[in-house]
N, C-alpha and C positions, 0 to 999 in steps of 0.2 A: 647662175641661178636656176636654169632649166635642169641641170644635173640634180640639184638638191630636190627640186619638185618631183622629178621622175623617181629619184631614189626613195623619197618619203612615201610617195603613193605606192610604190612597189613593196616596200617593207611592211606597210600596213596589211598587205595580203598574206604575209607569212603567218602560218598557224603555229604558234608556240605554246599553246595551252596543254599539249600532251607530250611533254618531253620526259617520258618515263624511262627511256633506255638509251643506250649509246647509239643505236641505229636511228632512232627518231631525231636525236640531237644532230647526228651527222647529216641527215637529210635536210634539216633546217639550215645548217651551216652551209651546205652545198648550194641550197637555193639562195641563201643570202649572198654568197659569192657570185652567183649568176646575176642576181639583181644589180649588184655593184658594177659588174662587168658590162652588162647591157646598158645601164644608164651612162656609164663612162663612154662606151663606144658610140652611143647615140649623140652625146653632147660634146665630145672632145674633137679636136682637130690636130693634125700633125703640123708642127711648125719647125722648119729647118732654118736655124740661124747660122749664118756663115760670116766670115770676116768681110764678105762683100755686101752683106745685107744693108749695113749702115756705115757711113763714113766714120762715125764716132766710136764704133765698136772696136774693142781692143782685147788683148789677152786677159786683162783683169775682169772684163765682163764675162768672157768665156769661162774663166776659172770659177767665178762666183755662181754663174748659172749651173755649171756642172756640179758644184758643191750642193746647191739647192736640190738639183735633180736626184742626187744620191741620198740626201737626208730628208728632204721634204719638210724641213723644220721652218718655223716662222722666222726665227732669227736669221737663217741663211737667206730666206726670201727677202727680208728687209735689207740685208747686206747687199744682195744683188741689186735691188732697187736703188739703193744709195749710190753704188758705184755707177750704175747706168745714168742716174741724174748728174753725178759729178762729171762723167765723161761727156755727156751731151752739153753740159754747161761750158766746160773747157773748150770743146770743139767749136761751139757756136760763138763763144767769145773770141776765139782765134779768127774765125771767119769774118766776124764784124771788124776786128782790127785790120785784117787784110783789106777789106773793102774801104775802110777809112783811109788807110795808108795809100791805097791806089787812087782814091779820089783826091787826096791831098797832092799827090804827084801830078795828076792830071790838071788839077786846078792851078798849080804853080807854073805850069808850062806856058 
Protein backbone atom coordinates (compact mmCIF):
# COMPACT_ATOMS: atom_id res chain seq x y z
CA UNK A 1 0.00 0.00 0.00
CA UNK A 2 2.91 2.38 0.71
CA UNK A 3 4.20 1.81 -2.80
CA UNK A 4 0.91 2.96 -4.28
CA UNK A 5 0.75 6.04 -2.04
CA UNK A 6 4.32 7.03 -2.91
CA UNK A 7 3.71 6.36 -6.58
CA UNK A 8 0.50 8.41 -6.73
CA UNK A 9 1.96 11.36 -4.87
CA UNK A 10 5.01 11.36 -7.16
CA UNK A 11 3.11 11.15 -10.45
CA UNK A 12 0.91 14.04 -9.39
CA UNK A 13 4.04 16.19 -9.62
CA UNK A 14 4.73 15.23 -13.23
CA UNK A 15 4.12 18.14 -15.55
CA UNK A 16 2.30 16.80 -18.60
CA UNK A 17 0.56 19.95 -19.78
CA UNK A 18 3.21 20.85 -22.36
CA UNK A 19 3.89 17.71 -24.37
CA UNK A 20 4.32 19.46 -27.65
CA UNK A 21 7.33 17.60 -28.99
CA UNK A 22 9.22 14.36 -28.76
CA UNK A 23 11.81 15.71 -26.32
CA UNK A 24 9.25 16.91 -23.79
CA UNK A 25 7.43 13.58 -23.99
CA UNK A 26 10.71 11.72 -23.51
CA UNK A 27 11.54 13.82 -20.42
CA UNK A 28 8.16 13.04 -18.86
CA UNK A 29 8.48 9.33 -19.64
CA UNK A 30 11.99 9.25 -18.14
CA UNK A 31 10.76 11.05 -15.04
CA UNK A 32 7.84 8.63 -14.79
CA UNK A 33 10.29 5.71 -14.99
CA UNK A 34 12.36 7.22 -12.17
CA UNK A 35 9.23 7.72 -10.06
CA UNK A 36 8.27 4.07 -10.40
CA UNK A 37 11.81 2.91 -9.69
CA UNK A 38 12.20 5.10 -6.60
CA UNK A 39 8.83 4.07 -5.17
CA UNK A 40 9.62 0.41 -5.82
CA UNK A 41 13.09 0.58 -4.26
CA UNK A 42 11.74 2.40 -1.22
CA UNK A 43 8.91 -0.09 -0.57
CA UNK A 44 10.16 -3.45 -1.80
CA UNK A 45 12.31 -5.99 -0.07
CA UNK A 46 14.35 -8.88 -1.38
CA UNK A 47 12.97 -12.27 -0.45
CA UNK A 48 15.00 -15.35 -1.16
CA UNK A 49 12.88 -18.46 -1.13
CA UNK A 50 14.77 -21.71 -1.08
CA UNK A 51 13.79 -25.31 -0.63
CA UNK A 52 15.01 -24.99 2.96
CA UNK A 53 12.76 -22.05 3.81
CA UNK A 54 9.62 -24.04 4.45
CA UNK A 55 9.21 -27.76 4.97
CA UNK A 56 6.12 -27.82 2.78
CA UNK A 57 7.83 -26.01 -0.14
CA UNK A 58 8.35 -28.21 -3.20
CA UNK A 59 9.20 -28.04 -6.91
CA UNK A 60 5.59 -27.18 -7.80
CA UNK A 61 5.78 -24.09 -5.58
CA UNK A 62 9.09 -23.06 -7.16
CA UNK A 63 7.75 -23.62 -10.66
CA UNK A 64 4.59 -21.57 -10.11
CA UNK A 65 6.49 -18.79 -8.36
CA UNK A 66 8.98 -18.60 -11.22
CA UNK A 67 6.11 -18.51 -13.75
CA UNK A 68 4.51 -15.64 -11.85
CA UNK A 69 7.81 -13.75 -11.63
CA UNK A 70 8.22 -14.01 -15.39
CA UNK A 71 4.68 -13.02 -16.37
CA UNK A 72 3.43 -10.95 -13.40
CA UNK A 73 -0.06 -12.03 -14.40
CA UNK A 74 -2.90 -12.25 -11.92
CA UNK A 75 -3.76 -15.76 -13.09
CA UNK A 76 -0.23 -17.00 -12.42
CA UNK A 77 -0.27 -15.34 -8.99
CA UNK A 78 -3.55 -17.10 -8.17
CA UNK A 79 -2.11 -20.39 -9.38
CA UNK A 80 0.93 -19.90 -7.15
CA UNK A 81 -1.24 -19.11 -4.12
CA UNK A 82 -3.39 -22.15 -4.80
CA UNK A 83 -0.43 -24.53 -4.99
CA UNK A 84 1.05 -23.03 -1.80
CA UNK A 85 -2.25 -23.52 0.02
CA UNK A 86 -2.51 -27.10 -1.26
CA UNK A 87 1.07 -27.95 -0.27
CA UNK A 88 0.68 -26.44 3.21
CA UNK A 89 -2.59 -28.29 3.71
CA UNK A 90 -1.09 -31.62 2.64
CA UNK A 91 2.06 -31.12 4.68
CA UNK A 92 0.25 -30.22 7.89
CA UNK A 93 -2.33 -32.97 7.47
CA UNK A 94 0.54 -35.44 7.18
CA UNK A 95 2.18 -34.01 10.31
CA UNK A 96 -1.11 -34.29 12.21
CA UNK A 97 -1.47 -37.91 11.12
CA UNK A 98 2.10 -38.64 12.23
CA UNK A 99 1.40 -37.15 15.68
CA UNK A 100 -1.87 -39.07 16.00
CA UNK A 101 -0.17 -42.33 15.00
CA UNK A 102 2.71 -41.73 17.39
CA UNK A 103 0.30 -40.97 20.25
CA UNK A 104 -1.75 -44.09 19.48
CA UNK A 105 1.40 -46.25 19.62
CA UNK A 106 2.49 -44.63 22.87
CA UNK A 107 -0.98 -44.93 24.36
CA UNK A 108 -1.23 -48.66 23.53
CA UNK A 109 2.15 -49.52 25.07
